[in-house]
C-alpha positions as YAML, in Angstrom:
chain: A
units: angstrom
residues:
- id: 1
  name: MET
  ca: [91.07, 89.44, 152.73]
- id: 2
  name: ASN
  ca: [94.23, 86.41, 153.31]
- id: 3
  name: THR
  ca: [94.53, 84.67, 157.09]
- id: 4
  name: GLY
  ca: [96.98, 83.27, 156.72]
- id: 5
  name: MET
  ca: [95.51, 79.68, 156.67]
- id: 6
  name: VAL
  ca: [96.75, 76.92, 154.34]
- id: 7
  name: ILE
  ca: [94.48, 74.78, 152.34]
- id: 8
  name: GLU
  ca: [95.62, 71.05, 152.05]
- id: 9
  name: LYS
  ca: [95.57, 69.72, 149.29]
- id: 10
  name: ILE
  ca: [95.64, 65.94, 149.31]
- id: 11
  name: LYS
  ca: [94.95, 63.19, 146.90]
- id: 12
  name: ILE
  ca: [93.88, 59.63, 146.93]
- id: 13
  name: TRP
  ca: [93.43, 56.75, 144.70]
- id: 14
  name: VAL
  ca: [89.71, 55.58, 144.28]
- id: 15
  name: GLN
  ca: [88.65, 51.83, 142.74]
- id: 16
  name: VAL
  ca: [85.28, 53.04, 141.14]
- id: 17
  name: HIS
  ca: [83.02, 49.65, 141.01]
- id: 18
  name: PRO
  ca: [79.21, 51.15, 138.71]
- id: 19
  name: ASN
  ca: [76.27, 49.50, 138.05]
- id: 20
  name: ALA
  ca: [75.84, 49.14, 141.68]
- id: 21
  name: ARG
  ca: [72.34, 49.38, 143.27]
- id: 22
  name: ARG
  ca: [73.40, 52.50, 145.59]
- id: 23
  name: ASN
  ca: [76.36, 54.34, 146.50]
- id: 24
  name: GLU
  ca: [78.41, 52.97, 148.69]
- id: 25
  name: VAL
  ca: [82.09, 53.17, 150.55]
- id: 26
  name: GLN
  ca: [83.20, 49.64, 150.90]
- id: 27
  name: GLY
  ca: [86.49, 50.63, 152.22]
- id: 28
  name: GLU
  ca: [90.22, 50.56, 151.68]
- id: 29
  name: LYS
  ca: [92.09, 47.44, 150.88]
- id: 30
  name: ASP
  ca: [96.57, 48.63, 149.88]
- id: 31
  name: GLY
  ca: [95.50, 51.86, 149.60]
- id: 32
  name: ILE
  ca: [92.99, 52.29, 147.52]
- id: 33
  name: TRP
  ca: [89.07, 53.29, 148.38]
- id: 34
  name: GLN
  ca: [86.33, 50.90, 147.44]
- id: 35
  name: LEU
  ca: [83.52, 52.75, 146.35]
- id: 36
  name: LYS
  ca: [80.34, 50.96, 144.63]
- id: 37
  name: ILE
  ca: [79.23, 53.63, 141.97]
- id: 38
  name: ALA
  ca: [74.59, 53.82, 141.39]
- id: 39
  name: ALA
  ca: [75.35, 55.54, 137.86]
- id: 40
  name: PRO
  ca: [76.56, 53.39, 134.91]
- id: 41
  name: PRO
  ca: [79.86, 54.11, 132.72]
- id: 42
  name: VAL
  ca: [78.22, 56.03, 130.11]
- id: 43
  name: ARG
  ca: [78.99, 59.75, 128.77]
- id: 44
  name: GLY
  ca: [80.75, 60.07, 132.34]
- id: 45
  name: ARG
  ca: [77.03, 59.61, 134.36]
- id: 46
  name: ALA
  ca: [79.61, 57.45, 136.82]
- id: 47
  name: ASN
  ca: [82.40, 60.27, 137.24]
- id: 48
  name: GLN
  ca: [79.58, 63.01, 138.05]
- id: 49
  name: GLU
  ca: [77.95, 60.47, 140.62]
- id: 50
  name: LEU
  ca: [81.35, 59.91, 142.24]
- id: 51
  name: ILE
  ca: [82.57, 63.34, 142.54]
- id: 52
  name: ASN
  ca: [78.42, 63.65, 143.90]
- id: 53
  name: PHE
  ca: [79.18, 60.85, 146.30]
- id: 54
  name: LEU
  ca: [82.48, 61.79, 147.50]
- id: 55
  name: SER
  ca: [81.47, 65.37, 148.27]
- id: 56
  name: ASP
  ca: [78.10, 64.47, 150.57]
- id: 57
  name: VAL
  ca: [80.43, 61.74, 152.02]
- id: 58
  name: LEU
  ca: [83.54, 63.59, 152.48]
- id: 59
  name: GLN
  ca: [81.40, 67.32, 153.45]
- id: 60
  name: VAL
  ca: [83.04, 69.49, 150.54]
- id: 61
  name: SER
  ca: [81.39, 71.80, 147.54]
- id: 62
  name: LYS
  ca: [82.42, 70.17, 144.76]
- id: 63
  name: SER
  ca: [84.17, 72.59, 143.46]
- id: 64
  name: ASN
  ca: [86.61, 70.88, 146.25]
- id: 65
  name: LEU
  ca: [86.91, 67.61, 144.45]
- id: 66
  name: ALA
  ca: [88.85, 66.66, 140.86]
- id: 67
  name: ILE
  ca: [89.18, 63.31, 139.39]
- id: 68
  name: GLU
  ca: [93.18, 64.57, 138.37]
- id: 69
  name: LYS
  ca: [93.75, 60.94, 136.34]
- id: 70
  name: GLY
  ca: [91.26, 57.44, 135.48]
- id: 71
  name: LEU
  ca: [88.65, 59.59, 133.55]
- id: 72
  name: SER
  ca: [87.85, 56.70, 131.50]
- id: 73
  name: ARG
  ca: [89.03, 53.39, 134.31]
- id: 74
  name: ARG
  ca: [87.55, 51.85, 137.11]
- id: 75
  name: ARG
  ca: [91.01, 53.16, 139.77]
- id: 76
  name: LYS
  ca: [91.25, 56.96, 139.75]
- id: 77
  name: LEU
  ca: [93.42, 60.14, 141.37]
- id: 78
  name: ILE
  ca: [91.52, 62.28, 143.59]
- id: 79
  name: ASP
  ca: [92.30, 66.11, 144.25]
- id: 80
  name: ILE
  ca: [90.87, 67.09, 147.59]
- id: 81
  name: ARG
  ca: [91.14, 70.22, 148.73]
- id: 82
  name: GLY
  ca: [90.69, 71.64, 152.39]
- id: 83
  name: LEU
  ca: [90.88, 68.13, 154.10]
- id: 84
  name: ALA
  ca: [93.65, 66.52, 155.70]
- id: 85
  name: GLN
  ca: [94.67, 62.73, 155.17]
- id: 86
  name: GLU
  ca: [93.21, 61.40, 158.42]
- id: 87
  name: GLN
  ca: [89.71, 63.56, 158.04]
- id: 88
  name: VAL
  ca: [88.74, 61.95, 155.12]
- id: 89
  name: LYS
  ca: [89.60, 58.58, 156.51]
- id: 90
  name: ALA
  ca: [87.35, 59.66, 159.38]
- id: 91
  name: ARG
  ca: [84.26, 60.25, 156.95]
- id: 92
  name: PHE
  ca: [85.22, 56.69, 155.07]
- id: 93
  name: ASN
  ca: [85.15, 55.29, 158.52]
- id: 94
  name: ASP
  ca: [82.25, 57.44, 159.59]
- id: 95
  name: ILE
  ca: [79.67, 55.91, 156.18]
- id: 96
  name: ILE
  ca: [81.03, 52.79, 156.57]
- id: 97
  name: ARG
  ca: [79.05, 51.92, 160.11]
- id: 98
  name: GLN
  ca: [76.55, 53.54, 159.35]
- id: 99
  name: GLN
  ca: [75.91, 51.41, 155.97]
- id: 100
  name: LEU
  ca: [76.35, 48.48, 158.32]
...
C-alpha cells in the first residue's frame, strides 16, 4: 500500500572517538557530529555500537541507518532514512542537554 509519503534519506558526517567511558554526543564542529563510543575499534565493534547508539538517540530502527563511508576510519558518512536534517539536529541537541 503506497500512501504517497516520501521517506526522507539524509546523510550526516560523524567523527567517532572509540574507547570512551560511555556513549555520548559531544556536539557539532564544522558540520561534523562528534560522538564518543564506548566500544573499542576492533572487529567492527565500534561501528556496531555506533549504529546501536544512533538508533537510540535518533529514535529510528537500526535498519534505517547505514555507514556509507569510513568503515575503518574515525570519520564516517552515515545514511539515515526516515528523518529530516532538522529532526536529526534537534534529537542530537536534546541528548546533549540530557547529558549535562
